[in-house]
VEXDREN-2710 file (C-alpha; in Angstrom, 1 decimal):
% VEXDREN-2710
k/r/px/py/pz
1/MET/1.3/-18.4/-27.5
2/PRO/-0.3/-20.4/-24.6
3/ALA/0.4/-18.9/-21.1
4/ASP/1.9/-20.7/-18.2
5/LEU/0.5/-18.3/-15.6
6/ALA/-2.7/-16.3/-15.2
7/VAL/-2.6/-13.3/-12.9
8/ILE/-6.2/-12.4/-12.0
9/GLY/-6.3/-8.8/-10.8
10/LEU/-3.8/-6.3/-12.2
11/GLY/-3.5/-3.9/-9.2
12/PRO/-0.8/-3.3/-6.7
13/LEU/-0.3/-7.0/-6.1
14/GLY/-1.0/-8.5/-9.5
15/LEU/1.1/-6.2/-11.7
16/PRO/4.4/-6.7/-9.7
17/LEU/3.8/-10.4/-9.7
18/ALA/3.2/-10.4/-13.5
19/GLN/6.3/-8.3/-13.9
20/ALA/8.4/-10.7/-11.9
21/ALA/7.0/-13.7/-13.8
22/VAL/7.8/-12.2/-17.2
23/ALA/11.3/-11.3/-16.0
24/ALA/11.7/-15.0/-15.0
25/GLY/10.7/-16.1/-18.5
26/ILE/7.2/-17.3/-17.6
27/ALA/4.6/-16.8/-20.2
28/THR/2.1/-14.7/-18.3
29/LEU/-1.5/-13.8/-19.0
30/GLY/-3.1/-10.9/-17.2
31/TYR/-6.8/-10.8/-16.4
32/PRO/-8.2/-7.6/-14.9
33/THR/-11.0/-7.8/-12.3
34/GLY/-12.1/-4.2/-12.6
35/PRO/-10.7/-0.6/-12.7
36/GLU/-7.3/-1.1/-11.2
37/SER/-4.0/0.8/-10.9
38/GLY/-0.6/-0.4/-10.1
39/SER/2.6/1.4/-9.5
40/LEU/4.6/0.3/-12.6
41/SER/5.9/3.0/-14.9
42/PRO/5.1/3.2/-18.6
43/ALA/8.6/2.0/-19.3
44/GLU/8.2/-1.1/-17.1
45/LEU/4.9/-1.9/-18.7
46/ARG/6.5/-1.7/-22.2
47/ARG/9.3/-4.1/-21.0
48/MET/6.6/-6.5/-19.8
49/LEU/4.8/-6.4/-23.1
50/SER/8.0/-6.9/-25.0
51/GLY/8.8/-9.9/-22.7
52/GLY/5.6/-11.6/-23.7
53/PHE/3.0/-10.4/-21.2
54/ARG/-0.5/-9.9/-22.6
55/THR/-4.0/-9.4/-21.2
56/ALA/-6.6/-12.1/-21.8
57/ALA/-8.8/-11.7/-24.8
58/GLY/-11.6/-13.4/-22.7
59/PRO/-12.1/-15.6/-19.7
60/ALA/-11.8/-18.8/-21.8
61/GLU/-8.0/-18.3/-21.7
62/LEU/-8.0/-18.9/-18.0
63/GLY/-8.7/-22.6/-18.6
64/ARG/-5.4/-23.1/-20.4
65/VAL/-2.9/-22.2/-17.7
66/ARG/-1.0/-24.3/-15.2
67/THR/-1.1/-21.8/-12.4
68/ALA/-3.7/-19.1/-11.6
69/VAL/-3.0/-16.5/-8.9
70/ILE/-5.9/-14.4/-7.7
71/CYS/-4.8/-10.9/-6.8
72/ALA/-8.2/-9.2/-6.8
73/PRO/-8.5/-6.2/-4.5
74/THR/-10.3/-6.5/-1.2
75/PRO/-11.2/-3.0/-0.1
76/ARG/-12.9/-2.2/3.2
77/GLY/-16.7/-2.8/3.2
78/ALA/-19.3/-0.8/5.0
79/ASP/-18.8/-3.0/8.2
80/GLY/-15.1/-2.3/8.2
81/GLY/-14.3/-5.8/7.0
82/PHE/-12.8/-7.0/3.7
83/ASP/-15.1/-6.8/0.7
84/LEU/-14.5/-10.1/-1.0
85/SER/-16.8/-9.4/-4.0
86/GLN/-14.0/-9.1/-6.5
87/VAL/-12.3/-12.2/-5.2
88/GLU/-15.6/-14.0/-5.6
89/THR/-16.1/-12.8/-9.1
90/ALA/-12.6/-13.8/-10.0
91/ALA/-13.0/-17.2/-8.4
92/ARG/-16.2/-17.9/-10.2
93/THR/-14.8/-16.9/-13.6
94/LEU/-11.8/-19.1/-13.0
95/ALA/-13.8/-22.1/-11.6
96/GLU/-16.1/-22.2/-14.7
97/ARG/-13.0/-23.1/-16.7
98/LEU/-10.8/-24.8/-14.1
99/ARG/-9.0/-27.9/-15.3
100/PRO/-7.6/-30.8/-13.3
101/HIS/-4.0/-30.4/-12.0
102/THR/-4.2/-26.6/-12.1
103/THR/-2.6/-24.7/-9.1
104/VAL/-4.8/-22.0/-7.7
105/ILE/-3.2/-19.5/-5.4
106/LEU/-4.8/-16.6/-3.5
107/GLU/-2.7/-13.5/-2.8
108/SER/-5.4/-11.0/-2.0
109/PRO/-5.4/-9.6/1.6
110/VAL/-8.1/-11.7/3.5
111/TYR/-9.0/-12.8/7.0
112/PRO/-7.5/-16.1/8.3
113/GLY/-9.7/-18.9/7.1
114/THR/-10.9/-17.3/3.9
115/THR/-9.0/-19.7/1.6
116/GLU/-10.6/-22.8/3.2
117/GLU/-14.0/-21.5/4.2
118/PHE/-14.8/-19.1/1.3
119/LEU/-12.6/-19.8/-1.7
120/ARG/-12.4/-23.6/-1.6
121/PRO/-16.2/-24.3/-1.5
122/LEU/-16.8/-21.7/-4.2
123/LEU/-14.2/-23.3/-6.6
124/GLU/-15.4/-26.8/-5.9
125/GLU/-19.1/-26.0/-6.4
126/VAL/-18.7/-24.2/-9.6
127/SER/-15.9/-26.4/-11.2
128/GLY/-17.1/-29.8/-9.9
129/LEU/-13.5/-30.5/-9.0
130/ARG/-12.1/-31.2/-5.5
131/ALA/-9.3/-29.1/-4.0
132/GLY/-6.4/-31.1/-2.9
133/ARG/-7.3/-34.0/-5.1
134/ASP/-8.2/-32.6/-8.5
135/PHE/-6.4/-29.2/-8.3
136/HIS/-4.0/-27.6/-5.9
137/LEU/-5.0/-24.7/-3.7
138/ALA/-2.8/-22.4/-1.6
139/TYR/-2.5/-19.0/0.0
140/ALA/0.6/-16.7/-0.4
141/PRO/0.5/-13.3/1.3
142/GLY/1.6/-10.5/-1.0
143/ARG/4.8/-8.9/-0.1
144/VAL/5.1/-5.8/-2.3
145/ASP/6.9/-2.6/-1.3
146/PRO/6.2/-0.3/-4.3
147/GLY/9.2/1.8/-5.3
148/ASN/11.7/-0.2/-3.1
149/ARG/14.8/-0.8/-5.2
150/ASP/16.5/-2.9/-2.6
151/PHE/13.8/-5.5/-2.1
152/THR/12.2/-7.0/-5.2
153/PRO/10.2/-10.3/-5.7
154/ALA/13.4/-12.0/-6.5
155/ASN/15.1/-11.4/-3.2
156/THR/12.0/-11.2/-0.9
157/PRO/11.2/-14.6/0.6
158/LYS/7.7/-15.9/-0.3
159/VAL/5.5/-17.6/2.3
160/ILE/3.3/-20.5/1.0
161/GLY/0.5/-22.3/2.8
162/GLY/-1.3/-25.1/0.9
163/LEU/-4.4/-27.0/1.6
164/THR/-2.4/-30.2/1.6
165/PRO/1.4/-30.9/1.5
166/ALA/1.1/-31.5/-2.2
167/CYS/-0.7/-28.2/-2.7
168/THR/2.1/-26.5/-0.8
169/GLU/4.8/-28.1/-2.9
170/SER/3.0/-27.2/-6.1
171/ALA/2.8/-23.6/-5.1
172/ALA/6.3/-23.6/-3.8
173/ALA/7.5/-25.0/-7.2
174/PHE/5.9/-22.0/-8.9
175/TYR/7.2/-19.3/-6.6
176/GLY/10.6/-21.0/-6.6
177/ARG/10.9/-19.8/-10.2
178/LEU/10.5/-16.2/-9.0
179/THR/12.3/-15.8/-5.7
180/ASP/15.5/-17.0/-4.0
181/LYS/13.6/-18.4/-1.0
182/VAL/10.3/-20.0/-0.4
183/VAL/9.0/-20.4/3.2
184/ARG/6.4/-23.2/3.8
185/ALA/3.7/-22.4/6.4
186/ARG/1.8/-25.1/8.1
187/GLY/-1.3/-24.4/6.1
188/PRO/-3.4/-21.6/4.5
189/ARG/-4.6/-20.2/7.8
190/GLU/-1.0/-19.7/9.0
191/ALA/-0.1/-18.1/5.7
192/GLU/-3.1/-15.8/5.9
193/THR/-2.2/-14.8/9.5
194/VAL/1.3/-14.0/8.4
195/HIS/-0.1/-11.1/6.3
196/LEU/-2.3/-10.1/9.3
197/LEU/0.8/-9.9/11.6
198/GLU/3.1/-8.2/9.1
199/THR/0.5/-5.5/8.2
200/ASN/-0.5/-4.8/11.8
201/TYR/3.2/-4.7/12.9
202/ARG/3.7/-1.7/10.6
203/HIS/0.6/0.1/11.7
204/VAL/1.1/-0.4/15.4
205/ASN/4.7/0.8/15.3
206/ILE/3.8/3.8/13.2
207/ALA/1.1/4.6/15.7
208/LEU/3.6/4.5/18.6
209/VAL/6.0/6.9/16.9
210/ASN/3.1/9.2/15.9
211/GLU/2.0/9.4/19.5
212/MET/5.7/10.1/20.5
213/ALA/5.7/12.9/17.9
214/VAL/2.7/14.6/19.6
215/LEU/4.2/14.1/23.1
216/CYS/7.7/15.3/22.2
217/HIS/6.3/18.4/20.6
218/ASP/4.4/19.2/23.8
219/LEU/7.6/18.5/25.9
220/GLY/9.9/20.5/23.6
221/VAL/11.9/17.4/22.7
222/ASP/13.4/16.8/19.3
223/LEU/11.9/13.4/18.4
224/TRP/13.9/13.1/15.2
225/ASP/17.1/13.3/17.3
226/VAL/15.6/10.7/19.7
227/ILE/15.0/8.3/16.8
228/ARG/18.5/9.0/15.4
229/CYS/20.0/7.9/18.7
230/ALA/17.7/5.0/19.4
231/GLU/18.3/3.3/16.1
232/THR/22.0/2.9/17.0
233/LYS/20.8/0.1/19.4
234/PRO/21.8/-3.1/17.6
235/PHE/19.1/-5.3/19.1
236/GLY/15.4/-5.0/20.1
237/PHE/14.6/-1.8/18.2
238/GLN/13.6/-1.0/14.7
239/ALA/13.2/2.6/13.7
240/PHE/9.9/3.9/12.5
241/ARG/9.3/7.6/11.7
242/PRO/6.1/9.7/12.2
243/GLY/4.2/11.3/9.4
244/PRO/1.0/13.0/8.5
245/GLY/-1.0/9.8/8.4
246/VAL/-0.8/6.2/7.0
247/GLY/-1.7/5.6/3.4
248/GLY/-1.2/2.7/1.0
249/HIS/-3.0/-0.5/0.2
250/ALA/-2.1/-2.5/3.3
251/VAL/-4.9/-1.6/5.7
252/PRO/-4.7/-2.5/9.4
253/GLN/-6.7/-5.6/10.3
254/ASP/-8.4/-5.6/13.7
255/LEU/-10.7/-8.6/12.8
256/ALA/-13.7/-6.4/13.5
257/GLY/-15.4/-8.0/10.5
258/GLN/-15.3/-11.3/12.3
259/ALA/-17.9/-11.5/15.0
260/GLY/-16.4/-11.4/18.5
261/ARG/-12.8/-11.0/17.4
262/THR/-10.9/-7.8/17.8
263/LEU/-7.2/-6.9/18.3
264/ARG/-7.3/-4.0/20.8
265/MET/-3.7/-2.9/20.0
266/VAL/-4.6/-2.6/16.3
267/GLU/-7.9/-0.8/17.1
268/LEU/-5.9/1.8/19.2
269/ALA/-3.3/2.1/16.4
270/GLN/-6.0/2.9/13.9
271/GLN/-7.4/5.6/16.2
272/VAL/-3.9/7.2/16.7
273/ASN/-3.0/7.1/13.0
274/SER/-6.4/8.4/11.8
275/ARG/-5.9/11.5/14.0
276/MET/-2.6/12.5/12.4
277/PRO/-4.1/14.5/9.5
278/ARG/-6.2/16.5/12.0
279/TYR/-3.1/17.1/14.1
280/VAL/-1.1/18.3/11.1
281/VAL/-3.8/20.9/10.4
282/GLN/-3.8/22.0/14.0
283/ARG/0.0/22.5/13.9
284/ALA/-0.4/24.4/10.7
285/ALA/-3.0/26.7/12.1
286/ALA/-1.0/27.2/15.3
287/LEU/2.1/28.1/13.2
288/LEU/0.2/30.6/11.2
289/ASN/-1.2/32.2/14.3
290/GLU/2.2/32.4/15.9
291/HIS/3.3/34.4/12.9
292/GLY/0.4/36.8/13.0
293/LYS/-1.7/35.1/10.3
294/SER/-5.1/33.3/10.3
295/ALA/-5.8/30.0/8.6
296/ARG/-8.7/31.8/6.9
297/GLY/-7.4/33.3/3.8
298/ALA/-3.9/31.9/4.2
299/ARG/-2.0/30.6/1.2
300/VAL/-1.0/27.0/2.0
301/LEU/1.2/24.9/-0.3
302/LEU/1.2/21.2/0.1
303/LEU/4.3/19.3/-1.1
304/GLY/4.0/15.7/-2.1
305/ILE/0.4/14.4/-2.1
306/THR/1.0/10.7/-2.8
307/TYR/1.0/8.1/0.0
308/LYS/4.6/7.1/-0.7
309/ALA/7.7/8.8/-1.9
310/ASP/8.6/8.8/-5.6
311/LEU/5.3/7.1/-6.7
312/ALA/2.2/8.4/-8.2
313/ASP/-0.1/6.2/-6.1
314/GLN/-2.6/8.2/-4.0
315/GLN/-4.3/5.3/-2.3
316/ALA/-5.5/6.4/1.2
317/THR/-3.1/9.4/1.1
318/PRO/-3.5/11.6/4.2
319/ALA/-3.0/14.6/1.9
320/HIS/-6.7/14.5/0.9
321/GLU/-8.0/14.9/4.5
322/ILE/-5.4/17.6/5.3
323/ALA/-6.4/19.6/2.2
324/THR/-10.0/19.2/3.0
325/ARG/-9.6/20.4/6.6
326/LEU/-7.5/23.3/5.5
327/MET/-10.1/24.4/3.0
328/GLU/-12.9/24.1/5.6
329/LEU/-10.8/26.5/7.7
330/GLY/-10.9/28.9/4.8
331/ALA/-7.3/28.4/3.6
332/SER/-6.4/28.8/-0.1
333/VAL/-4.7/25.5/-0.9
334/SER/-2.3/24.7/-3.7
335/TYR/0.0/21.7/-4.3
336/HIS/3.1/20.5/-5.9
337/ASP/3.9/16.9/-6.8
338/PRO/6.1/15.8/-9.7
339/HIS/4.1/12.6/-10.0
340/VAL/0.6/14.0/-10.0
341/PRO/-0.3/16.4/-12.8
342/SER/-3.8/17.2/-11.5
343/TRP/-5.7/16.8/-8.2
344/SER/-9.2/17.5/-6.9
345/VAL/-10.5/17.9/-3.4
346/LEU/-14.2/18.4/-2.5
347/ASP/-14.9/18.0/-6.2
348/ARG/-12.9/21.1/-6.9
349/PRO/-9.5/21.1/-8.8
350/VAL/-6.6/22.2/-6.6
351/PRO/-4.2/24.6/-8.2
352/ARG/-0.9/23.0/-9.1
353/ALA/2.3/25.0/-8.6
354/ASP/4.4/25.0/-11.7
355/SER/7.5/26.8/-10.2
356/LEU/8.2/25.1/-6.9
357/TYR/10.5/27.7/-5.3
358/GLU/8.4/30.6/-6.5
359/ALA/5.3/28.9/-5.0
360/ALA/7.0/28.3/-1.7
361/ALA/8.2/31.9/-1.5
362/HIS/4.6/33.1/-2.2
363/ALA/2.8/30.8/0.2
364/ASP/2.2/31.8/3.8
365/LEU/2.8/28.2/4.8
366/THR/4.4/25.3/3.0
367/ILE/3.7/21.8/4.4
368/LEU/5.9/18.8/3.3
369/LEU/3.7/15.8/3.3
370/GLN/5.8/13.5/1.2
371/GLN/9.5/13.6/0.6
372/HIS/10.0/12.9/-3.1
373/ARG/13.6/12.4/-4.2
374/THR/13.5/15.5/-6.4
375/TYR/12.8/17.9/-3.5
376/ASP/15.8/19.9/-2.3
377/MET/14.7/20.5/1.3
378/GLN/17.6/22.7/2.2
379/GLY/16.8/25.0/-0.7
380/LEU/13.1/24.9/0.0
381/SER/13.7/25.7/3.7
382/VAL/15.5/28.9/2.5
383/LYS/12.8/29.9/0.0
384/ALA/9.7/29.2/2.1
385/GLN/8.2/31.9/4.3
386/LEU/7.2/29.2/6.8
387/LEU/7.8/25.5/6.5
388/LEU/6.2/22.6/8.4
389/ASP/8.1/19.4/7.8
390/THR/6.1/16.2/8.6
391/ARG/8.8/13.9/7.4
392/GLY/11.9/15.1/9.2
393/ALA/13.6/15.7/5.9
394/THR/14.9/19.3/6.5
395/PRO/18.2/20.1/8.2
396/THR/17.9/20.6/11.9
397/GLY/16.6/24.1/12.8
398/SER/15.7/25.1/9.2
399/ALA/12.0/24.3/9.5
400/HIS/9.3/23.3/12.0
401/ARG/9.1/19.6/12.3
402/LEU/6.2/17.4/13.2
END
């Protein structure tokens, strides 16, 4: 069966898009760009396959779709900027088979200007077609919140910025089949900058509350109570909560990869957030010392090692650096996570606790890094000898909080 849509890149952006398209009755073809992992469960993948989703047998199939969405990953390069190599490979593969009237959309995280200055000339040179005349070209920032049951592609507005008004409308017509609301940006640069603003908003606000966590601990102030009270303000405030670090696929963008362009606020936020794993280890060592124990030789149990609750995704999880630093101090580290059957740090397998309560009772220190839904924090706070809660999940007074 011919496909209507090709999703190029089956990672954290591509798989949810393909899932939403299949659910909307769109014949969807997946084309992987490399080793990728999304956050869909095996059951969700089975439903997609039963709904008609299939992976391409070869690149030739990309030339038989009406819409192609590039969702290739753009990891950080050596210079701190986006590595566009997978986007380039995906674009060349598509361009060699691009037909007139096809709508090409980029969803990968990129710098403002990438669609027009990088993707457009590449597509035109290889295909011999002209964007805006022979085929439609647009940018649509990915808005995926893995594991969020309240906001799905269907009820999350989609921003579209096309090279021309006709490009915008063609992309809007496609996304209009997936979502309740399509928002038209002035152009690709504006749409790309939407992603820049949304991502940095998260990181800057997390950095603020992480700094507040350190300050409040030094002052003897209960930050979690401060946040509880502050979020009752009905205007001008949105509650963010501290944690052991910031993980996930949405990395902060300070524009350092573009000569002469930096966002000082984002640069500072990166510095603050990158210090949190080290701060958690310092707090852990101090707690052990207060209870007459040294970090060297201490049994430390880490609870929840994924970057987000109730998911198996370990992308940029702060747990890795925390475990590394604890090991370097001489601690004996083990972990428990219902979503991660095995884990290695410093090229060594980390022992996995089978019995959670027994492991917490045996450990000199238990550190909650991620609050999975299955964790009974009240019960764990009773069983654990010493508990450091980096997520504010335990009842007040039952554990040491970040």
